[in-house]
N, C-alpha and C positions, 0 to 999 in steps of 0.2 A: 571478556568484553573489551577491557582496556587494551589487550594486545591487538585486537582488531583496529582500535582507534589509533594505536601507536603505529601499526603497520600502514594504515591509510595515510597518517601524517607523514611518514617517511616516504611513501610513494608519491605523495603530493609534493613534498619538498624536492625529490629527484626530478619530477616533471617540471617544476618551476625552474630548477637549475638548468635543465635542458632547454627550456624555452628562452631563458635569459642568454644562454650561449648562442642559440640560433639567432636571437634578435641582435646580439652584439656583432655577430658575423654579418648580418644584413646592414647594420648601422655602419660598419667599417667600409662598405661598398658605396655608401652614399656619396653623391656629387651634386653640385648645383652650379648654375651659370647665372651671373648677374650682368646687367647691362647698364650703360650710362651714355649721356650725351647723344640721345636719339639713336641708340644702338651702335654708335661708332666704336665703343669700347665694350668688349665682352671678356669677363673673367670667370673662369671655372675653378671652383675649389673642391677639395676632397673632404672626406668626413671629419677631418681635423681642422678644417677651415684654412688650409694651406692652398695657395694658388698653384694650380697645376697647369693652367693654360691661360694665356692672355692674347687676345686677338684685337686687331684694330682694322676698321673699315678702310676702304680706299681713300675716303675723303678726311682721314685723320689730320692731314696737314692743315685743315682749315682751323684747327684749334692751336692755342698756344701750348707751351710745355706745361705751364701751371694748370691749364684746363685739362690737359691729358692726365697729369698726375692726380688732380682731383677726381676725374672720371674713373681712373683705375681704382681709387680708394672707394668711391661710391659703388662701383660695380662689385668690388670685393665684399663690401658690407652687405649688399643685397644678397649675394650668393651665400655668405655665411649665415645670414638670417634664414634663408630658404633651407639650408642643410639642417639648422637647429629645429625648424618647424617640422621637417620630414622626420627627424629623429623622435621628436615629441609625439608625432602622430603614430610612428611605428611602435613605440613603447607603450602608448596609452592603453591599448586593449589588454595588455598583460598586467596593467596596474603597477608597473614598475615606477617607483618614485612617488606614488600616490597614496601608499598605505604606510602606516607607521611600523617600524621594526618592532619585533616583540621585545618586551622588557626582560632584562636579565633575571629578575626575580621569577617571572613566569616560566622561563626556560628551566631555571633551577628547580622550581616546584614540579614541573613535568618530569625532570630527570629523577627527582626524589620519589615521585609517585611510581615511575617505572621500576626503580630499584626495589621499592617495597613489594611490588607485584612479582618480581623475579625471585624473591626470597622464598 
């Protein structure tokens, strides 16, 4: 009976690892675009929050350099927050980051129990 439980636990562990790998691959592809100054500034960031594209509208010249700099910062922040939210939503169904890790004593007890059964 305990062998079945152990096999099921191992299978469940492997399935979780595969799911985590799939989700990590999806997260690595995330991108988001933030805008500022009435959409005159658009900044697109990748999954790591690094700006990969910055676009200015034709009327960007109506803004001062300081206003443009502030708008780039604001648009970047908005995009980074969007990527973080998408990552959170992507990971939520898998329960990643929402459950406590097993305690070392519990793991050692399970290993001891398995060892006793294999003797």
